[in-house]
N, CA, C and O atoms as a Maestro MAE file, in Angstrom:
{
 s_m_m2io_version
 :::
 2.0.0
}

f_m_ct {
 s_m_title
 :::
 protein
 m_atom[332] {
  # First column is atom index #
  i_m_mmod_type
  r_m_x_coord
  r_m_y_coord
  r_m_z_coord
  i_m_residue_number
  s_m_chain_name
  s_m_pdb_residue_name
  s_m_pdb_atom_name
  i_m_atomic_number
  :::
  1 25 0.845 -1.256 -0.119 1 A "THR " " N  " 7
  2 3 0.038 0.366 0.010 1 A "THR " " CA " 6
  3 2 0.882 1.341 0.118 1 A "THR " " C  " 6
  4 15 2.068 1.357 0.448 1 A "THR " " O  " 8
  5 25 0.003 2.325 -0.256 2 A "ALA " " N  " 7
  6 3 0.863 3.656 -0.268 2 A "ALA " " CA " 6
  7 2 1.596 4.103 1.064 2 A "ALA " " C  " 6
  8 15 2.637 4.749 1.184 2 A "ALA " " O  " 8
  9 25 0.775 3.586 2.011 3 A "ALA " " N  " 7
  10 3 1.035 4.268 3.830 3 A "ALA " " CA " 6
  11 2 2.164 3.450 4.141 3 A "ALA " " C  " 6
  12 15 2.827 3.816 5.111 3 A "ALA " " O  " 8
  13 25 2.577 2.284 3.449 4 A "LYS " " N  " 7
  14 3 3.770 1.579 3.998 4 A "LYS " " CA " 6
  15 2 4.915 2.659 4.129 4 A "LYS " " C  " 6
  16 15 5.217 3.319 3.135 4 A "LYS " " O  " 8
  17 25 5.480 2.827 5.191 5 A "GLY " " N  " 7
  18 3 6.647 3.407 5.536 5 A "GLY " " CA " 6
  19 2 6.414 4.738 6.231 5 A "GLY " " C  " 6
  20 15 7.337 5.439 6.645 5 A "GLY " " O  " 8
  21 25 5.038 5.065 6.342 6 A "LEU " " N  " 7
  22 3 4.578 6.139 7.042 6 A "LEU " " CA " 6
  23 2 4.078 5.885 8.257 6 A "LEU " " C  " 6
  24 15 2.942 5.414 8.308 6 A "LEU " " O  " 8
  25 25 4.668 6.088 9.249 7 A "PRO " " N  " 7
  26 3 3.644 5.749 10.559 7 A "PRO " " CA " 6
  27 2 2.218 6.153 10.690 7 A "PRO " " C  " 6
  28 15 1.850 7.078 9.967 7 A "PRO " " O  " 8
  29 25 1.422 5.648 11.439 8 A "PRO " " N  " 7
  30 3 0.031 6.072 11.387 8 A "PRO " " CA " 6
  31 2 -0.065 7.304 12.502 8 A "PRO " " C  " 6
  32 15 0.584 7.280 13.547 8 A "PRO " " O  " 8
  33 25 -0.898 8.302 12.161 9 A "LEU " " N  " 7
  34 3 -0.840 9.325 12.794 9 A "LEU " " CA " 6
  35 2 -1.730 9.482 14.124 9 A "LEU " " C  " 6
  36 15 -2.940 9.543 13.905 9 A "LEU " " O  " 8
  37 25 -1.407 9.543 15.201 10 A "ASP " " N  " 7
  38 3 -2.634 9.460 16.277 10 A "ASP " " CA " 6
  39 2 -2.312 10.702 17.110 10 A "ASP " " C  " 6
  40 15 -1.384 11.444 16.790 10 A "ASP " " O  " 8
  41 25 -3.074 10.922 18.170 11 A "SER " " N  " 7
  42 3 -2.981 12.140 18.823 11 A "SER " " CA " 6
  43 2 -1.493 12.495 19.380 11 A "SER " " C  " 6
  44 15 -1.170 13.631 19.726 11 A "SER " " O  " 8
  45 25 -0.745 11.508 19.413 12 A "ARG " " N  " 7
  46 3 0.736 11.867 19.959 12 A "ARG " " CA " 6
  47 2 1.736 11.742 19.214 12 A "ARG " " C  " 6
  48 15 2.893 11.643 19.621 12 A "ARG " " O  " 8
  49 25 1.251 11.731 17.624 13 A "SER " " N  " 7
  50 3 2.147 11.974 16.551 13 A "SER " " CA " 6
  51 2 2.816 13.270 16.487 13 A "SER " " C  " 6
  52 15 2.199 14.244 16.919 13 A "SER " " O  " 8
  53 25 4.071 13.433 15.977 14 A "GLY " " N  " 7
  54 3 4.501 14.677 15.829 14 A "GLY " " CA " 6
  55 2 4.326 15.027 14.646 14 A "GLY " " C  " 6
  56 15 4.929 16.046 14.310 14 A "GLY " " O  " 8
  57 25 3.591 14.438 13.761 15 A "LEU " " N  " 7
  58 3 3.269 14.795 12.327 15 A "LEU " " CA " 6
  59 2 1.390 15.007 12.421 15 A "LEU " " C  " 6
  60 15 0.559 14.948 11.516 15 A "LEU " " O  " 8
  61 25 1.242 15.231 13.710 16 A "LYS " " N  " 7
  62 3 -0.356 15.452 14.006 16 A "LYS " " CA " 6
  63 2 -0.827 16.622 13.041 16 A "LYS " " C  " 6
  64 15 -1.884 16.432 12.441 16 A "LYS " " O  " 8
  65 25 -0.112 17.870 12.822 17 A "ALA " " N  " 7
  66 3 -0.404 19.070 12.445 17 A "ALA " " CA " 6
  67 2 -0.421 18.694 10.694 17 A "ALA " " C  " 6
  68 15 -1.291 19.227 10.005 17 A "ALA " " O  " 8
  69 25 0.322 18.005 10.226 18 A "LEU " " N  " 7
  70 3 0.437 17.396 8.707 18 A "LEU " " CA " 6
  71 2 -0.602 16.416 8.386 18 A "LEU " " C  " 6
  72 15 -0.508 15.749 7.356 18 A "LEU " " O  " 8
  73 25 -1.568 16.283 9.178 19 A "LYS " " N  " 7
  74 3 -2.334 15.122 8.917 19 A "LYS " " CA " 6
  75 2 -3.155 15.168 7.563 19 A "LYS " " C  " 6
  76 15 -3.315 14.172 6.858 19 A "LYS " " O  " 8
  77 25 -3.638 16.377 7.280 20 A "ASP " " N  " 7
  78 3 -4.057 16.479 5.832 20 A "ASP " " CA " 6
  79 2 -3.171 16.487 4.666 20 A "ASP " " C  " 6
  80 15 -3.566 16.341 3.510 20 A "ASP " " O  " 8
  81 25 -1.879 16.674 5.043 21 A "ASP " " N  " 7
  82 3 -1.021 16.551 3.924 21 A "ASP " " CA " 6
  83 2 -0.202 15.406 3.485 21 A "ASP " " C  " 6
  84 15 0.405 15.168 2.440 21 A "ASP " " O  " 8
  85 25 -0.416 14.557 4.955 22 A "VAL " " N  " 7
  86 3 0.200 12.948 4.713 22 A "VAL " " CA " 6
  87 2 -1.142 12.243 4.289 22 A "VAL " " C  " 6
  88 15 -0.913 11.153 3.766 22 A "VAL " " O  " 8
  89 25 -2.240 12.504 4.354 23 A "ASP " " N  " 7
  90 3 -3.396 11.809 3.764 23 A "ASP " " CA " 6
  91 2 -3.114 12.028 2.436 23 A "ASP " " C  " 6
  92 15 -2.842 11.061 1.724 23 A "ASP " " O  " 8
  93 25 -3.139 13.419 1.875 24 A "GLU " " N  " 7
  94 3 -3.143 13.623 0.527 24 A "GLU " " CA " 6
  95 2 -1.757 13.222 -0.290 24 A "GLU " " C  " 6
  96 15 -1.700 13.238 -1.519 24 A "GLU " " O  " 8
  97 25 -0.736 12.887 0.502 25 A "LEU " " N  " 7
  98 3 0.543 12.205 -0.105 25 A "LEU " " CA " 6
  99 2 0.086 10.400 -0.111 25 A "LEU " " C  " 6
  100 15 0.361 9.580 -0.987 25 A "LEU " " O  " 8
  101 25 -0.500 10.230 0.871 26 A "ARG " " N  " 7
  102 3 -0.695 8.878 0.679 26 A "ARG " " CA " 6
  103 2 -1.849 8.544 -0.504 26 A "ARG " " C  " 6
  104 15 -1.771 7.595 -1.284 26 A "ARG " " O  " 8
  105 25 -2.675 9.296 -0.471 27 A "SER " " N  " 7
  106 3 -3.814 9.119 -1.995 27 A "SER " " CA " 6
  107 2 -2.938 9.399 -3.181 27 A "SER " " C  " 6
  108 15 -3.014 8.597 -4.112 27 A "SER " " O  " 8
  109 25 -2.203 10.310 -3.276 28 A "HIS " " N  " 7
  110 3 -1.325 10.573 -4.324 28 A "HIS " " CA " 6
  111 2 -0.571 9.420 -4.627 28 A "HIS " " C  " 6
  112 15 -0.596 9.034 -5.796 28 A "HIS " " O  " 8
  113 25 0.233 8.668 -3.628 29 A "MET " " N  " 7
  114 3 1.028 7.723 -3.840 29 A "MET " " CA " 6
  115 2 0.312 6.589 -4.373 29 A "MET " " C  " 6
  116 15 0.620 6.029 -5.426 29 A "MET " " O  " 8
  117 25 -0.751 6.227 -3.546 30 A "GLY " " N  " 7
  118 3 -1.633 5.138 -4.249 30 A "GLY " " CA " 6
  119 2 -1.903 5.407 -5.665 30 A "GLY " " C  " 6
  120 15 -1.646 4.570 -6.531 30 A "GLY " " O  " 8
  121 25 -2.266 6.218 -5.847 31 A "ALA " " N  " 7
  122 3 -2.821 6.896 -7.476 31 A "ALA " " CA " 6
  123 2 -1.655 6.235 -8.372 31 A "ALA " " C  " 6
  124 15 -1.793 5.449 -9.309 31 A "ALA " " O  " 8
  125 25 -0.464 6.770 -7.828 32 A "LEU " " N  " 7
  126 3 0.798 6.619 -8.862 32 A "LEU " " CA " 6
  127 2 1.265 5.124 -8.747 32 A "LEU " " C  " 6
  128 15 1.935 4.722 -9.699 32 A "LEU " " O  " 8
  129 25 1.055 4.380 -7.892 33 A "LEU " " N  " 7
  130 3 1.155 2.955 -7.483 33 A "LEU " " CA " 6
  131 2 0.308 2.479 -8.599 33 A "LEU " " C  " 6
  132 15 0.874 1.969 -9.566 33 A "LEU " " O  " 8
  133 25 -1.182 2.600 -8.581 34 A "ASN " " N  " 7
  134 3 -2.168 1.979 -9.574 34 A "ASN " " CA " 6
  135 2 -1.628 2.260 -10.827 34 A "ASN " " C  " 6
  136 15 -1.223 1.242 -11.388 34 A "ASN " " O  " 8
  137 25 -1.480 3.306 -11.466 35 A "ALA " " N  " 7
  138 3 -1.015 4.013 -12.620 35 A "ALA " " CA " 6
  139 2 0.231 3.190 -13.076 35 A "ALA " " C  " 6
  140 15 0.122 2.610 -14.157 35 A "ALA " " O  " 8
  141 25 1.351 3.074 -12.417 36 A "TYR " " N  " 7
  142 3 2.374 2.154 -12.944 36 A "TYR " " CA " 6
  143 2 2.083 0.891 -12.917 36 A "TYR " " C  " 6
  144 15 2.506 0.197 -13.841 36 A "TYR " " O  " 8
  145 25 1.500 0.441 -12.135 37 A "GLU " " N  " 7
  146 3 0.693 -1.270 -12.007 37 A "GLU " " CA " 6
  147 2 0.159 -1.512 -13.331 37 A "GLU " " C  " 6
  148 15 0.558 -2.510 -13.932 37 A "GLU " " O  " 8
  149 25 -0.564 -0.854 -13.792 38 A "THR " " N  " 7
  150 3 -1.495 -0.815 -15.136 38 A "THR " " CA " 6
  151 2 -0.877 -0.725 -15.858 38 A "THR " " C  " 6
  152 15 -0.959 -1.646 -16.671 38 A "THR " " O  " 8
  153 25 0.048 0.218 -16.130 39 A "ASP " " N  " 7
  154 3 0.967 0.694 -17.197 39 A "ASP " " CA " 6
  155 2 2.154 -0.494 -17.292 39 A "ASP " " C  " 6
  156 15 2.676 -0.635 -18.398 39 A "ASP " " O  " 8
  157 25 2.552 -1.253 -16.320 40 A "ASN " " N  " 7
  158 3 3.605 -2.084 -16.359 40 A "ASN " " CA " 6
  159 2 2.808 -3.431 -16.733 40 A "ASN " " C  " 6
  160 15 3.451 -4.421 -17.081 40 A "ASN " " O  " 8
  161 25 1.332 -3.464 -16.657 41 A "GLY " " N  " 7
  162 3 0.891 -4.639 -17.149 41 A "GLY " " CA " 6
  163 2 0.400 -4.611 -18.694 41 A "GLY " " C  " 6
  164 15 -0.133 -5.619 -19.156 41 A "GLY " " O  " 8
  165 25 0.551 -3.644 -19.358 42 A "LYS " " N  " 7
  166 3 0.269 -3.369 -20.575 42 A "LYS " " CA " 6
  167 2 1.387 -3.794 -21.472 42 A "LYS " " C  " 6
  168 15 1.153 -4.045 -22.654 42 A "LYS " " O  " 8
  169 25 2.781 -3.903 -20.892 43 A "VAL " " N  " 7
  170 3 4.009 -3.853 -21.670 43 A "VAL " " CA " 6
  171 2 3.973 -5.097 -22.481 43 A "VAL " " C  " 6
  172 15 3.383 -5.964 -21.837 43 A "VAL " " O  " 8
  173 25 4.286 -5.437 -23.394 44 A "PHE " " N  " 7
  174 3 4.535 -6.483 -24.504 44 A "PHE " " CA " 6
  175 2 5.639 -6.413 -25.078 44 A "PHE " " C  " 6
  176 15 6.195 -5.330 -25.256 44 A "PHE " " O  " 8
  177 25 6.245 -7.782 -25.545 45 A "PHE " " N  " 7
  178 3 7.483 -7.930 -26.374 45 A "PHE " " CA " 6
  179 2 7.058 -8.512 -27.735 45 A "PHE " " C  " 6
  180 15 6.009 -9.157 -27.738 45 A "PHE " " O  " 8
  181 25 7.604 -8.398 -28.672 46 A "ASP " " N  " 7
  182 3 7.764 -8.922 -30.074 46 A "ASP " " CA " 6
  183 2 8.417 -10.194 -29.928 46 A "ASP " " C  " 6
  184 15 9.289 -10.379 -29.080 46 A "ASP " " O  " 8
  185 25 7.956 -11.222 -30.863 47 A "LYS " " N  " 7
  186 3 8.846 -12.238 -30.866 47 A "LYS " " CA " 6
  187 2 10.375 -12.116 -31.456 47 A "LYS " " C  " 6
  188 15 10.387 -11.481 -32.510 47 A "LYS " " O  " 8
  189 25 11.366 -12.468 -31.126 48 A "VAL " " N  " 7
  190 3 12.759 -12.499 -31.655 48 A "VAL " " CA " 6
  191 2 12.627 -13.146 -32.706 48 A "VAL " " C  " 6
  192 15 12.374 -14.350 -32.684 48 A "VAL " " O  " 8
  193 25 12.804 -12.327 -34.024 49 A "PRO " " N  " 7
  194 3 12.706 -13.238 -35.342 49 A "PRO " " CA " 6
  195 2 13.891 -14.083 -35.698 49 A "PRO " " C  " 6
  196 15 15.054 -13.837 -35.377 49 A "PRO " " O  " 8
  197 25 13.492 -15.044 -36.354 50 A "ASP " " N  " 7
  198 3 14.445 -16.276 -36.655 50 A "ASP " " CA " 6
  199 2 15.612 -15.858 -37.408 50 A "ASP " " C  " 6
  200 15 16.724 -16.369 -37.268 50 A "ASP " " O  " 8
  201 25 15.265 -14.688 -38.406 51 A "SER " " N  " 7
  202 3 16.643 -14.234 -39.346 51 A "SER " " CA " 6
  203 2 16.269 -12.883 -39.767 51 A "SER " " C  " 6
  204 15 15.077 -12.596 -39.659 51 A "SER " " O  " 8
  205 25 17.222 -11.839 -40.312 52 A "VAL " " N  " 7
  206 3 17.024 -10.847 -40.533 52 A "VAL " " CA " 6
  207 2 16.539 -10.515 -41.712 52 A "VAL " " C  " 6
  208 15 17.189 -11.220 -42.484 52 A "VAL " " O  " 8
  209 25 15.690 -9.784 -42.436 53 A "PRO " " N  " 7
  210 3 15.602 -9.349 -43.750 53 A "PRO " " CA " 6
  211 2 16.687 -8.656 -44.530 53 A "PRO " " C  " 6
  212 15 17.109 -7.585 -44.094 53 A "PRO " " O  " 8
  213 25 17.209 -9.194 -45.709 54 A "GLU " " N  " 7
  214 3 18.097 -8.529 -46.322 54 A "GLU " " CA " 6
  215 2 18.197 -7.043 -46.227 54 A "GLU " " C  " 6
  216 15 19.251 -6.460 -45.969 54 A "GLU " " O  " 8
  217 25 17.021 -6.439 -46.454 55 A "ASN " " N  " 7
  218 3 16.960 -5.249 -46.781 55 A "ASN " " CA " 6
  219 2 17.318 -4.506 -45.164 55 A "ASN " " C  " 6
  220 15 17.657 -3.326 -45.077 55 A "ASN " " O  " 8
  221 25 17.185 -5.344 -44.051 56 A "GLU " " N  " 7
  222 3 17.425 -4.846 -42.764 56 A "GLU " " CA " 6
  223 2 18.557 -5.162 -42.261 56 A "GLU " " C  " 6
  224 15 18.737 -4.554 -41.206 56 A "GLU " " O  " 8
  225 25 19.499 -5.917 -42.572 57 A "SER " " N  " 7
  226 3 21.025 -6.296 -42.248 57 A "SER " " CA " 6
  227 2 21.776 -5.121 -42.392 57 A "SER " " C  " 6
  228 15 21.605 -4.171 -43.155 57 A "SER " " O  " 8
  229 25 22.768 -5.364 -41.409 58 A "LEU " " N  " 7
  230 3 23.901 -4.280 -41.509 58 A "LEU " " CA " 6
  231 2 25.102 -4.283 -42.625 58 A "LEU " " C  " 6
  232 15 25.752 -5.283 -42.933 58 A "LEU " " O  " 8
  233 25 25.247 -3.147 -43.096 59 A "ALA " " N  " 7
  234 3 26.293 -3.355 -44.454 59 A "ALA " " CA " 6
  235 2 27.586 -4.029 -44.087 59 A "ALA " " C  " 6
  236 15 28.224 -4.538 -45.008 59 A "ALA " " O  " 8
  237 25 28.029 -4.095 -42.927 60 A "CYS " " N  " 7
  238 3 29.489 -4.581 -42.585 60 A "CYS " " CA " 6
  239 2 29.160 -5.074 -41.109 60 A "CYS " " C  " 6
  240 15 28.235 -4.733 -40.371 60 A "CYS " " O  " 8
  241 25 30.255 -6.032 -40.889 61 A "GLY " " N  " 7
  242 3 29.797 -6.442 -39.469 61 A "GLY " " CA " 6
  243 2 31.226 -5.699 -38.578 61 A "GLY " " C  " 6
  244 15 32.069 -5.008 -39.149 61 A "GLY " " O  " 8
  245 25 31.243 -6.022 -37.134 62 A "LEU " " N  " 7
  246 3 32.234 -5.615 -36.457 62 A "LEU " " CA " 6
  247 2 33.114 -6.660 -36.113 62 A "LEU " " C  " 6
  248 15 32.743 -7.665 -35.506 62 A "LEU " " O  " 8
  249 25 34.314 -6.446 -36.498 63 A "MET " " N  " 7
  250 3 35.387 -7.145 -36.193 63 A "MET " " CA " 6
  251 2 35.979 -7.432 -34.695 63 A "MET " " C  " 6
  252 15 36.773 -6.614 -34.230 63 A "MET " " O  " 8
  253 25 35.608 -8.563 -33.947 64 A "MET " " N  " 7
  254 3 36.349 -8.340 -32.230 64 A "MET " " CA " 6
  255 2 37.534 -9.122 -32.575 64 A "MET " " C  " 6
  256 15 37.650 -9.881 -33.537 64 A "MET " " O  " 8
  257 25 38.481 -8.823 -31.595 65 A "MET " " N  " 7
  258 3 39.849 -9.257 -31.445 65 A "MET " " CA " 6
  259 2 40.069 -9.628 -30.014 65 A "MET " " C  " 6
  260 15 39.385 -9.141 -29.114 65 A "MET " " O  " 8
  261 25 40.908 -10.388 -29.833 66 A "LYS " " N  " 7
  262 3 41.254 -10.652 -28.555 66 A "LYS " " CA " 6
  263 2 41.915 -9.571 -27.951 66 A "LYS " " C  " 6
  264 15 42.615 -8.767 -28.567 66 A "LYS " " O  " 8
  265 25 41.645 -9.549 -26.490 67 A "ALA " " N  " 7
  266 3 42.226 -8.464 -25.662 67 A "ALA " " CA " 6
  267 2 43.544 -8.657 -25.349 67 A "ALA " " C  " 6
  268 15 44.000 -9.767 -25.073 67 A "ALA " " O  " 8
  269 25 44.369 -7.359 -25.380 68 A "GLU " " N  " 7
  270 3 45.715 -7.387 -25.437 68 A "GLU " " CA " 6
  271 2 46.191 -7.371 -23.963 68 A "GLU " " C  " 6
  272 15 45.643 -6.502 -23.284 68 A "GLU " " O  " 8
  273 25 47.152 -8.199 -23.289 69 A "GLU " " N  " 7
  274 3 47.495 -8.003 -22.188 69 A "GLU " " CA " 6
  275 2 48.189 -6.580 -21.919 69 A "GLU " " C  " 6
  276 15 49.072 -6.200 -22.688 69 A "GLU " " O  " 8
  277 25 47.788 -5.790 -20.827 70 A "TYR " " N  " 7
  278 3 48.497 -4.689 -20.517 70 A "TYR " " CA " 6
  279 2 49.489 -5.055 -19.699 70 A "TYR " " C  " 6
  280 15 49.291 -5.861 -18.789 70 A "TYR " " O  " 8
  281 25 50.673 -4.501 -19.934 71 A "LYS " " N  " 7
  282 3 52.167 -4.859 -18.978 71 A "LYS " " CA " 6
  283 2 52.917 -3.331 -18.699 71 A "LYS " " C  " 6
  284 15 53.186 -2.464 -19.531 71 A "LYS " " O  " 8
  285 25 53.116 -3.331 -17.441 72 A "LEU " " N  " 7
  286 3 54.137 -2.325 -16.858 72 A "LEU " " CA " 6
  287 2 55.498 -2.751 -17.198 72 A "LEU " " C  " 6
  288 15 55.926 -3.903 -17.132 72 A "LEU " " O  " 8
  289 25 56.277 -1.464 -17.650 73 A "GLU " " N  " 7
  290 3 57.693 -1.561 -17.691 73 A "GLU " " CA " 6
  291 2 58.378 -2.066 -16.606 73 A "GLU " " C  " 6
  292 15 57.844 -1.726 -15.550 73 A "GLU " " O  " 8
  293 25 59.444 -2.807 -16.460 74 A "ASP " " N  " 7
  294 3 60.127 -3.100 -15.205 74 A "ASP " " CA " 6
  295 2 60.924 -1.741 -14.942 74 A "ASP " " C  " 6
  296 15 61.618 -1.212 -15.810 74 A "ASP " " O  " 8
  297 25 60.774 -1.293 -13.812 75 A "VAL " " N  " 7
  298 3 61.474 0.159 -13.322 75 A "VAL " " CA " 6
  299 2 62.146 -0.236 -11.807 75 A "VAL " " C  " 6
  300 15 61.826 -1.184 -11.088 75 A "VAL " " O  " 8
  301 25 62.957 0.576 -11.612 76 A "GLU " " N  " 7
  302 3 63.612 0.366 -10.418 76 A "GLU " " CA " 6
  303 2 62.905 1.400 -9.451 76 A "GLU " " C  " 6
  304 15 62.866 2.575 -9.816 76 A "GLU " " O  " 8
  305 25 62.296 1.005 -8.136 77 A "PRO " " N  " 7
  306 3 61.547 1.919 -7.223 77 A "PRO " " CA " 6
  307 2 62.677 3.058 -6.881 77 A "PRO " " C  " 6
  308 15 63.864 2.733 -6.928 77 A "PRO " " O  " 8
  309 25 62.300 4.379 -6.539 78 A "ALA " " N  " 7
  310 3 63.030 5.428 -6.052 78 A "ALA " " CA " 6
  311 2 62.976 5.020 -4.474 78 A "ALA " " C  " 6
  312 15 62.031 4.588 -3.814 78 A "ALA " " O  " 8
  313 25 64.311 5.307 -4.103 79 A "PRO " " N  " 7
  314 3 64.352 5.069 -2.281 79 A "PRO " " CA " 6
  315 2 63.781 6.201 -1.773 79 A "PRO " " C  " 6
  316 15 64.003 7.330 -2.211 79 A "PRO " " O  " 8
  317 25 62.952 5.901 -0.736 80 A "LEU " " N  " 7
  318 3 62.207 7.234 0.013 80 A "LEU " " CA " 6
  319 2 63.086 7.553 1.320 80 A "LEU " " C  " 6
  320 15 63.323 6.648 2.120 80 A "LEU " " O  " 8
  321 25 63.435 8.510 1.467 81 A "GLN " " N  " 7
  322 3 64.461 8.845 2.262 81 A "GLN " " CA " 6
  323 2 63.629 10.174 3.120 81 A "GLN " " C  " 6
  324 15 62.983 11.054 2.551 81 A "GLN " " O  " 8
  325 25 63.819 10.065 4.490 82 A "VAL " " N  " 7
  326 3 63.517 10.935 5.581 82 A "VAL " " CA " 6
  327 2 64.493 11.572 6.180 82 A "VAL " " C  " 6
  328 15 65.357 11.008 6.852 82 A "VAL " " O  " 8
  329 25 64.415 12.957 5.950 83 A "GLY " " N  " 7
  330 3 65.398 13.498 6.407 83 A "GLY " " CA " 6
  331 2 65.383 15.165 6.429 83 A "GLY " " C  " 6
  332 15 66.346 15.786 6.879 83 A "GLY " " O  " 8
  :::
 }
 m_bond[331] {
  # First column is bond index #
  i_m_from
  i_m_to
  i_m_order
  :::
  1 1 2 1
  2 2 3 1
  3 3 4 2
  4 3 5 1
  5 5 6 1
  6 6 7 1
  7 7 8 2
  8 7 9 1
  9 9 10 1
  10 10 11 1
  11 11 12 2
  12 11 13 1
  13 13 14 1
  14 14 15 1
  15 15 16 2
  16 15 17 1
  17 17 18 1
  18 18 19 1
  19 19 20 2
  20 19 21 1
  21 21 22 1
  22 22 23 1
  23 23 24 2
  24 23 25 1
  25 25 26 1
  26 26 27 1
  27 27 28 2
  28 27 29 1
  29 29 30 1
  30 30 31 1
  31 31 32 2
  32 31 33 1
  33 33 34 1
  34 34 35 1
  35 35 36 2
  36 35 37 1
  37 37 38 1
  38 38 39 1
  39 39 40 2
  40 39 41 1
  41 41 42 1
  42 42 43 1
  43 43 44 2
  44 43 45 1
  45 45 46 1
  46 46 47 1
  47 47 48 2
  48 47 49 1
  49 49 50 1
  50 50 51 1
  51 51 52 2
  52 51 53 1
  53 53 54 1
  54 54 55 1
  55 55 56 2
  56 55 57 1
  57 57 58 1
  58 58 59 1
  59 59 60 2
  60 59 61 1
  61 61 62 1
  62 62 63 1
  63 63 64 2
  64 63 65 1
  65 65 66 1
  66 66 67 1
  67 67 68 2
  68 67 69 1
  69 69 70 1
  70 70 71 1
  71 71 72 2
  72 71 73 1
  73 73 74 1
  74 74 75 1
  75 75 76 2
  76 75 77 1
  77 77 78 1
  78 78 79 1
  79 79 80 2
  80 79 81 1
  81 81 82 1
  82 82 83 1
  83 83 84 2
  84 83 85 1
  85 85 86 1
  86 86 87 1
  87 87 88 2
  88 87 89 1
  89 89 90 1
  90 90 91 1
  91 91 92 2
  92 91 93 1
  93 93 94 1
  94 94 95 1
  95 95 96 2
  96 95 97 1
  97 97 98 1
  98 98 99 1
  99 99 100 2
  100 99 101 1
  101 101 102 1
  102 102 103 1
  103 103 104 2
  104 103 105 1
  105 105 106 1
  106 106 107 1
  107 107 108 2
  108 107 109 1
  109 109 110 1
  110 110 111 1
  111 111 112 2
  112 111 113 1
  113 113 114 1
  114 114 115 1
  115 115 116 2
  116 115 117 1
  117 117 118 1
  118 118 119 1
  119 119 120 2
  120 119 121 1
  121 121 122 1
  122 122 123 1
  123 123 124 2
  124 123 125 1
  125 125 126 1
  126 126 127 1
  127 127 128 2
  128 127 129 1
  129 129 130 1
  130 130 131 1
  131 131 132 2
  132 131 133 1
  133 133 134 1
  134 134 135 1
  135 135 136 2
  136 135 137 1
  137 137 138 1
  138 138 139 1
  139 139 140 2
  140 139 141 1
  141 141 142 1
  142 142 143 1
  143 143 144 2
  144 143 145 1
  145 145 146 1
  146 146 147 1
  147 147 148 2
  148 147 149 1
  149 149 150 1
  150 150 151 1
  151 151 152 2
  152 151 153 1
  153 153 154 1
  154 154 155 1
  155 155 156 2
  156 155 157 1
  157 157 158 1
  158 158 159 1
  159 159 160 2
  160 159 161 1
  161 161 162 1
  162 162 163 1
  163 163 164 2
  164 163 165 1
  165 165 166 1
  166 166 167 1
  167 167 168 2
  168 167 169 1
  169 169 170 1
  170 170 171 1
  171 171 172 2
  172 171 173 1
  173 173 174 1
  174 174 175 1
  175 175 176 2
  176 175 177 1
  177 177 178 1
  178 178 179 1
  179 179 180 2
  180 179 181 1
  181 181 182 1
  182 182 183 1
  183 183 184 2
  184 183 185 1
  185 185 186 1
  186 186 187 1
  187 187 188 2
  188 187 189 1
  189 189 190 1
  190 190 191 1
  191 191 192 2
  192 191 193 1
  193 193 194 1
  194 194 195 1
  195 195 196 2
  196 195 197 1
  197 197 198 1
  198 198 199 1
  199 199 200 2
  200 199 201 1
  201 201 202 1
  202 202 203 1
  203 203 204 2
  204 203 205 1
  205 205 206 1
  206 206 207 1
  207 207 208 2
  208 207 209 1
  209 209 210 1
  210 210 211 1
  211 211 212 2
  212 211 213 1
  213 213 214 1
  214 214 215 1
  215 215 216 2
  216 215 217 1
  217 217 218 1
  218 218 219 1
  219 219 220 2
  220 219 221 1
  221 221 222 1
  222 222 223 1
  223 223 224 2
  224 223 225 1
  225 225 226 1
  226 226 227 1
  227 227 228 2
  228 227 229 1
  229 229 230 1
  230 230 231 1
  231 231 232 2
  232 231 233 1
  233 233 234 1
  234 234 235 1
  235 235 236 2
  236 235 237 1
  237 237 238 1
  238 238 239 1
  239 239 240 2
  240 239 241 1
  241 241 242 1
  242 242 243 1
  243 243 244 2
  244 243 245 1
  245 245 246 1
  246 246 247 1
  247 247 248 2
  248 247 249 1
  249 249 250 1
  250 250 251 1
  251 251 252 2
  252 251 253 1
  253 253 254 1
  254 254 255 1
  255 255 256 2
  256 255 257 1
  257 257 258 1
  258 258 259 1
  259 259 260 2
  260 259 261 1
  261 261 262 1
  262 262 263 1
  263 263 264 2
  264 263 265 1
  265 265 266 1
  266 266 267 1
  267 267 268 2
  268 267 269 1
  269 269 270 1
  270 270 271 1
  271 271 272 2
  272 271 273 1
  273 273 274 1
  274 274 275 1
  275 275 276 2
  276 275 277 1
  277 277 278 1
  278 278 279 1
  279 279 280 2
  280 279 281 1
  281 281 282 1
  282 282 283 1
  283 283 284 2
  284 283 285 1
  285 285 286 1
  286 286 287 1
  287 287 288 2
  288 287 289 1
  289 289 290 1
  290 290 291 1
  291 291 292 2
  292 291 293 1
  293 293 294 1
  294 294 295 1
  295 295 296 2
  296 295 297 1
  297 297 298 1
  298 298 299 1
  299 299 300 2
  300 299 301 1
  301 301 302 1
  302 302 303 1
  303 303 304 2
  304 303 305 1
  305 305 306 1
  306 306 307 1
  307 307 308 2
  308 307 309 1
  309 309 310 1
  310 310 311 1
  311 311 312 2
  312 311 313 1
  313 313 314 1
  314 314 315 1
  315 315 316 2
  316 315 317 1
  317 317 318 1
  318 318 319 1
  319 319 320 2
  320 319 321 1
  321 321 322 1
  322 322 323 1
  323 323 324 2
  324 323 325 1
  325 325 326 1
  326 326 327 1
  327 327 328 2
  328 327 329 1
  329 329 330 1
  330 330 331 1
  331 331 332 2
  :::
 }
}
């Protein structure tokens, strides 16, 4: 529900002065949740085609190569001096 996460407002609540605003927020969040669930339920996907028509295929492909291992040069570390 949209009220999840919002504490109930009773006579001891610090949010008592904001009761009308909190009720309006709960109503608005409930409406947003319902709209989202309705839209999300209407999503559909096309079947993946078994082949690509000749007029829609790419002009040329992409050549994939093996990654080259990155190597650091062998260097002699500089000595640290405190003094």
